[in-house]
DOZA-869937 format. One line per 4 residues: number of its first residue (from 1); their letters; for each residue x, y, z of N, C-alpha, C, O. Coordinates in steps of 0.1 Angstrom, whole numbers, plus 5000, padded with zeros to 4 digits. Atoms other than C-alpha are relative to their C-alpha. Layout:
// DOZA-869937
NUM> A> X/Y/Z/X/Y/Z/X/Y/Z/X/Y/Z; ...;
// end
This chain:
// DOZA-869937
1> AGGA> 4988/4993/4995/0495/1307/2412/5010/5001/4988/5010/4992/4980; 4990/4999/5011/0524/1318/2390/5009/5012/5003/5009/5019/5013; 4991/4989/4999/0551/1343/2384/5004/5005/4986/5002/4998/4976; 4995/4995/5013/0565/1365/2356/5012/5008/5003/5014/5014/5013;
5> SGRA> 4988/4992/5000/0597/1382/2348/5000/5007/4987/4998/5001/4976; 5000/4992/5013/0600/1410/2323/5008/5013/5001/5016/5015/5010; 4992/4987/5002/0613/1443/2312/4992/5010/4994/4984/5008/4984; 5006/4989/5007/0599/1477/2304/5010/5005/4989/5022/5005/4991;
9> CEAL> 4992/4996/5012/0611/1489/2270/5004/5015/5001/4996/5024/4999; 4996/4987/4998/0632/1520/2277/5001/5008/4987/4999/5020/4987; 4999/4993/5013/0636/1528/2240/4986/5006/4996/4985/5015/4988; 5013/4995/5003/0598/1533/2239/4994/5007/5011/4982/5006/5014;
13> DRHW> 5005/4991/4989/0595/1556/2269/4994/4991/5012/4986/4997/5019; 5005/5009/4989/0588/1526/2293/4985/4998/5000/4980/4994/5010; 5014/5003/5000/0552/1524/2282/4996/4986/4995/4985/4982/4996; 5002/5014/5004/0556/1489/2268/5007/4991/5010/5019/4993/5013;
17> RVEF> 4993/5010/4992/0564/1459/2290/4999/4986/4993/4989/4983/4987; 4999/5014/5005/0575/1424/2278/5003/4991/5011/5012/4994/5019; 4997/5009/4988/0574/1395/2302/4998/4985/4995/4991/4982/4986; 5002/5015/5001/0577/1357/2304/4993/4996/5012/4997/4999/5023;
21> EGRG> 5009/5004/4988/0550/1341/2326/4999/4985/5000/4997/4979/4990; 5003/5015/4998/0546/1306/2340/4990/4999/5011/4991/5006/5022; 5011/5001/4990/0514/1296/2359/4995/4986/5001/4995/4978/4992; 5008/5012/4998/0496/1267/2374/4986/5004/4999/4982/5016/5003;
25> RNNL> 5014/4996/5002/0459/1266/2367/4991/4991/5009/4995/4981/5013; 5010/5007/4991/0429/1256/2388/4995/4987/4994/4994/4986/4982; 5007/5013/5005/0414/1221/2386/4985/5003/4998/4979/5011/5005; 5015/4998/5003/0379/1220/2370/4994/4987/5000/4999/4977/4994;
29> VSNR> 5008/5012/5000/0352/1194/2375/4986/5003/4996/4981/5013/5001; 5014/4998/5004/0319/1192/2357/4993/4986/5000/4997/4977/4994; 5008/5012/5000/0292/1166/2364/4986/5004/4995/4981/5015/4998; 5013/4997/5005/0260/1165/2344/4993/4988/4996/4999/4977/4994;
33> TSTF> 5009/5011/5004/0231/1142/2335/4993/5005/4987/4988/5016/4986; 5007/4997/5013/0216/1141/2300/4990/4988/4997/4994/4977/4998; 5010/5010/5004/0184/1123/2289/4997/5002/4986/4995/5013/4981; 5005/4999/5014/0175/1115/2253/4990/4989/4998/4990/4979/5005;
37> DAVV> 5010/5010/5003/0147/1095/2237/5007/4990/4991/5011/4993/4980; 4995/5011/5008/0159/1061/2224/4988/4993/4994/4977/4996/4997; 5011/5008/5006/0139/1036/2204/4991/4994/5010/4979/4993/5008; 5008/5008/4990/0128/1017/2235/4996/5009/5012/4990/5004/5021;
41> GPET> 5003/4991/4989/0123/1048/2257/5011/5009/5004/5022/5008/4998; 4990/4991/4996/0142/1075/2275/5012/4993/5006/5011/4984/5014; 4987/5005/4994/0179/1068/2283/5007/5012/5007/5006/5023/5003; 4993/4990/4993/0200/1087/2308/5014/4997/5001/5018/4986/5005;
45> FLFT> 4986/5001/4999/0237/1093/2306/5005/5009/5011/5000/5020/5013; 4993/4992/4990/0259/1105/2335/5013/5004/4994/5021/4995/4990; 4988/4996/5006/0288/1126/2323/5009/5006/5011/5004/5014/5020; 4991/4994/4991/0319/1136/2343/5012/5004/4992/5018/4996/4985;
49> TTAK> 4988/4995/5007/0347/1158/2329/5008/5007/5010/5003/5014/5019; 4990/4994/4990/0378/1169/2348/5012/5005/4992/5017/4999/4983; 4988/4994/5005/0407/1192/2339/5009/5002/5012/5006/5011/5020; 4991/4998/4988/0436/1188/2364/5014/5003/4995/5017/5001/4984;
53> DGWS> 4986/4998/5002/0472/1197/2367/5003/5010/4988/5012/5008/4980; 4999/4990/5011/0468/1228/2344/5012/5008/5001/5017/5011/5013; 4988/4992/5000/0498/1248/2334/5000/5009/4988/4993/5006/4978; 4998/4991/5012/0508/1276/2310/5013/5007/5001/5018/5011/5012;
57> TMVN> 4988/4992/5001/0539/1294/2298/4997/5010/4989/4993/5006/4978; 5004/4990/5010/0534/1327/2279/5010/5011/4999/5018/5013/5008; 4992/4988/5002/0553/1356/2264/4989/5011/4998/4981/5010/4989; 5010/4990/5000/0532/1387/2271/5006/5014/4996/5017/5016/4998;
61> VWRD> 4996/4986/5003/0533/1423/2258/4988/5008/5005/4977/5006/5002; 5010/4991/4994/0515/1450/2278/5003/5015/4996/5015/5019/4996; 4999/4985/5003/0509/1487/2269/4994/5007/5012/4983/5006/5015; 5004/4992/4988/0508/1511/2299/4996/5014/4996/5002/5020/4987;
65> YELT> 5005/4986/5002/0488/1543/2299/5000/5007/5014/4992/5003/5022; 4999/4993/4987/0497/1567/2328/4988/5010/5001/4986/5018/4993; 5011/4991/4997/0467/1584/2343/5005/5012/5009/5002/5023/5007; 4993/4991/4991/0487/1601/2371/5014/4995/5003/5018/4986/4996;
69> DRWT> 4987/5005/4997/0521/1598/2386/5000/4986/5006/5009/4978/5005; 5001/5013/4993/0509/1567/2406/4990/4990/4993/4993/4978/4994; 5010/5009/5006/0479/1553/2386/5003/4998/4985/5006/5007/4978; 4998/5004/5014/0483/1534/2353/4989/4990/4997/4985/4982/5005;
73> VYVG> 5008/5011/5006/0459/1513/2332/5008/4994/4989/5017/5000/4983; 4992/5007/5010/0472/1487/2308/4991/4990/4992/4981/4986/4998; 5007/5010/5008/0460/1464/2280/5011/4992/4993/5022/4997/4991; 4991/5009/5007/0477/1435/2262/4996/4986/4999/4985/4983/5001;
77> GGIG> 5003/5015/5001/0480/1398/2258/5013/4993/4998/5024/4998/4998; 4988/5009/5002/0503/1369/2251/4997/4987/4993/4985/4984/4992; 5001/5013/5007/0509/1337/2233/5010/4990/5007/5020/4994/5012; 4991/5010/4994/0525/1304/2244/4994/4986/4999/4988/4983/4989;
81> AGGY> 5004/5014/5000/0517/1269/2254/4993/4997/5013/4996/5004/5023; 5007/5004/4988/0494/1253/2280/4996/4985/4999/4996/4979/4989; 5004/5014/5000/0482/1219/2291/4992/4996/5012/4992/5004/5022; 5007/5005/4988/0462/1198/2315/4997/4985/4998/4999/4980/4987;
85> RYTY> 5004/5014/5000/0452/1162/2323/4985/5000/4999/4978/5004/5009; 5015/5000/5003/0417/1156/2309/4994/4987/5003/5000/4977/4997; 5007/5013/4997/0394/1129/2322/4985/5002/4995/4979/5012/4999; 5014/5000/5005/0361/1122/2304/4994/4986/5003/5000/4976/5000;
89> RKFL> 5007/5012/4997/0336/1096/2316/4986/5001/4997/4979/5011/5002; 5014/5000/5003/0302/1088/2302/4995/4986/5004/5000/4976/5000; 5005/5013/4995/0281/1061/2319/4985/4999/4998/4978/5008/5001; 5014/5004/5002/0248/1045/2309/4997/4989/5009/5000/4977/5006;
93> AADN> 5003/5011/4990/0235/1026/2339/4991/4989/4995/4993/4978/4998; 5010/5010/5005/0206/1009/2320/5007/4988/4993/5004/4977/4994; 4992/5010/5008/0231/0991/2297/5013/4996/5006/5020/4987/5000; 4988/5003/4993/0260/0990/2321/5012/5001/4991/5020/4992/4990;
97> YQIQ> 4988/4997/5008/0285/1005/2297/5005/5014/5002/4997/5023/5006; 4994/4987/4997/0309/1033/2300/5010/5004/4989/5016/4995/4982; 4990/4995/5009/0332/1055/2278/5009/5008/5009/5005/5017/5016; 4990/4993/4992/0364/1068/2294/5013/5002/4993/5018/4994/4986;
101> TTPD> 4987/4996/5005/0396/1086/2285/5007/5009/5010/5000/5016/5017; 4992/4992/4992/0424/1102/2304/5013/5004/4993/5023/4999/4996; 4988/4996/5007/0448/1119/2280/5007/5013/5007/5000/5020/5014; 4993/4987/4997/0474/1147/2287/4998/5009/4987/5002/5004/4976;
105> VSAF> 5002/4991/5011/0465/1177/2265/5010/5011/5001/5012/5017/5012; 4991/4989/5001/0492/1202/2255/4998/5007/4986/4997/5000/4976; 5003/4993/5012/0485/1229/2229/5003/5015/5001/5008/5020/5011; 4999/4985/5001/0488/1265/2218/4991/5007/5010/4980/5002/5012;
109> AWQA> 5008/4992/4990/0476/1290/2244/5001/5015/4997/5011/5019/4992; 5000/4985/5002/0467/1327/2243/4992/5006/5011/4984/5000/5018; 5008/4992/4990/0454/1354/2266/5000/5014/4996/5009/5019/4989; 5002/4985/5003/0442/1390/2264/4993/5006/5013/4985/4999/5019;
113> GGGT> 5006/4994/4988/0433/1414/2292/5005/5014/5002/5011/5020/4994; 4996/4987/4996/0439/1446/2310/4998/5002/5015/4994/4992/5022; 5001/4997/4986/0439/1462/2344/5005/5014/5004/5007/5022/4995; 4996/4987/4995/0449/1490/2366/5012/4997/5010/5012/4987/5017;
117> AYAI> 4989/5002/4990/0481/1495/2387/5002/5013/5008/5000/5024/5003; 4997/4989/4991/0490/1517/2416/5014/4999/5005/5017/4989/5012; 4987/5000/4996/0526/1526/2423/5001/5005/5015/4999/5016/5018; 4998/4996/4986/0532/1525/2461/5013/5008/5002/5013/5018/5008;
121> TERI> 4988/4993/5000/0568/1534/2457/5006/5000/4986/4999/4995/4977; 4994/5000/5013/0592/1539/2428/5002/4985/4995/5004/4983/4983; 4996/5014/5004/0599/1501/2428/4989/4990/5003/4990/4979/4998; 5011/5009/4996/0566/1485/2442/4987/5005/4995/4983/5016/4997;
125> TLDL> 5013/4996/5006/0533/1485/2423/4990/4989/5003/4993/4977/5001; 5011/5010/4999/0500/1468/2431/4992/5000/4987/4990/5010/4981; 5006/5002/5013/0482/1454/2401/4987/4992/5002/4987/4981/5008; 5013/5007/5000/0445/1444/2397/4996/4999/4986/4994/5009/4979;
129> GYRF> 5003/5002/5014/0436/1429/2364/4990/4989/4997/4986/4981/5005; 5009/5010/5006/0414/1407/2342/5007/4994/4988/5013/5001/4980; 4995/5006/5012/0425/1382/2316/4990/4989/4996/4985/4981/5004; 5007/5012/5006/0407/1358/2293/5011/4991/4994/5019/4996/4987;
133> FQIA> 4990/5010/5004/0428/1327/2288/4994/4988/4993/4983/4984/4997; 5005/5012/5007/0424/1298/2264/5011/4991/4995/5021/4996/4989; 4991/5010/5006/0442/1266/2254/4992/4994/4988/4980/4991/4989; 5007/5005/5012/0434/1253/2219/4994/4986/5002/4998/4979/5012;
137> NGRS> 5007/5012/4998/0411/1223/2215/5010/4988/4999/5019/4988/4991; 4993/5012/5001/0425/1188/2221/4990/4988/4997/4978/4990/4998; 5008/5012/5004/0413/1154/2209/5006/4987/5006/5019/4986/5006; 4994/5013/4995/0417/1119/2223/4990/4989/4996/4978/4991/4993;
141> TAVV> 5009/5011/5003/0403/1084/2217/4996/4994/5013/5004/4990/5022; 5006/5005/4988/0380/1071/2244/4997/4985/4998/4992/4981/4987; 5003/5014/5000/0376/1034/2252/4986/4997/5004/4981/5003/5014; 5014/5004/4996/0340/1020/2252/5001/4986/5006/5006/4977/4999;
145> SSPP> 5000/5013/4994/0336/0991/2276/4987/4997/5007/4979/5006/5010; 5012/5005/4993/0309/0970/2292/5006/4992/5012/5007/4980/5011; 4993/5007/4989/0324/0961/2327/4992/4988/5004/4979/4988/5003; 4986/5002/4999/0336/0936/2335/5007/4995/4988/5018/4990/4988;
149> GPPV> 4994/5006/5012/0342/0926/2299/5011/5009/4994/5014/5019/4999; 4990/4992/5007/0368/0938/2274/4995/5012/4993/4983/5013/4992; 5004/4988/5007/0367/0971/2255/4992/4995/4987/4996/4985/4981; 5008/5004/5011/0340/0969/2228/5000/5011/4989/4993/5009/4979;
153> GSEI> 4999/4990/5011/0349/1000/2207/5007/5013/5005/5013/5013/5016; 4994/4987/4997/0361/1036/2208/4992/5011/4994/4985/5009/4984; 5005/4987/5006/0350/1072/2201/5010/5011/5002/5017/5011/5012; 4991/4988/4999/0368/1105/2196/4993/5010/5009/4981/5013/5008;
157> VGSA> 5005/4990/4990/0364/1130/2225/5008/5012/4998/5020/5012/4998; 4993/4987/5000/0372/1167/2222/5000/5007/5013/4991/5004/5021; 5000/4992/4987/0382/1190/2250/5005/5014/4997/5013/5016/4987; 4995/4986/5001/0389/1227/2254/5001/5006/5014/4993/5002/5023;
161> FSAS> 4999/4993/4987/0400/1249/2283/5001/5015/4999/5009/5019/4991; 4999/4986/5000/0393/1285/2288/4996/5005/5014/4990/4998/5022; 5003/4995/4987/0391/1308/2318/4999/5015/5000/5007/5022/4993; 5000/4986/4997/0381/1343/2328/5006/5002/5014/5001/4996/5024;
165> ELFF> 4992/4999/4988/0405/1354/2355/5001/5014/5005/5004/5023/4998; 4997/4987/4993/0405/1383/2380/5011/4997/5009/5010/4987/5017; 4988/5003/4992/0438/1385/2397/5006/5013/5006/5003/5024/5002; 4993/4989/4993/0459/1406/2421/5015/4996/5000/5018/4985/5002;
169> AVRI> 4985/5003/5001/0497/1409/2417/5007/5012/5007/5002/5023/5008; 4990/4990/4995/0526/1428/2433/5011/5000/4990/5018/4989/4988; 4988/4999/5009/0552/1440/2408/5011/5007/5008/5009/5017/5015; 4988/4995/4994/0587/1446/2421/5010/5003/4989/5014/4994/4982;
173> EEPF> 4991/4996/5010/0610/1465/2398/5015/4998/5005/5018/5003/5016; 4986/5003/4997/0646/1453/2399/5002/4995/5015/5008/5002/5023; 5000/5005/4986/0642/1432/2432/5014/4997/5005/5016/4997/5017; 4987/5004/4996/0679/1422/2432/5011/5011/4997/5023/5008/4997;
177> RNWR> 4991/4990/5004/0695/1455/2423/5011/5004/5011/5021/5009/5008; 4991/4998/4989/0711/1459/2458/5012/4990/5000/5022/4992/5007; 4990/5010/5000/0731/1427/2451/5011/5003/4990/5021/4996/4990; 4990/4997/5010/0750/1443/2422/5013/5005/5006/5022/5008/4999;
// end
């Protein structure tokens, strides 16, 4: 979920829109098992990765192309910042050791996309679009432990967040103009 506030550029015939956008992002969870051949036989690791509490703030620029009086297509993108709380856990049951980290990742973010819009009235437009969104890679140090003992080492863990998003929006032009 999110919202945006912006302005059509009247100096450029209103074909360009600039907006500031803030959004919350979906939580992602990935569980997988990996087996590799060790010196003494096959070993199995259980991996769990989670990205929670995702957010982004972007400055976007969109170019509108009018097809008819009511239908418009647009393309554009934006840059800004984004973040999430990343949890990584790797567990090797045979040796009873685990690697775990839970850092907050904040980094540069960008998006690009396009869509189509239909003007219901002069002030209300329905918008159906697609965006590819990505937050730059993050790194953290994970603690290696052998429960219930103390930590026995560490390793560097990388993370990245990207999403292909199909969305529906309602655009309202000058929603507070009657208050002037």
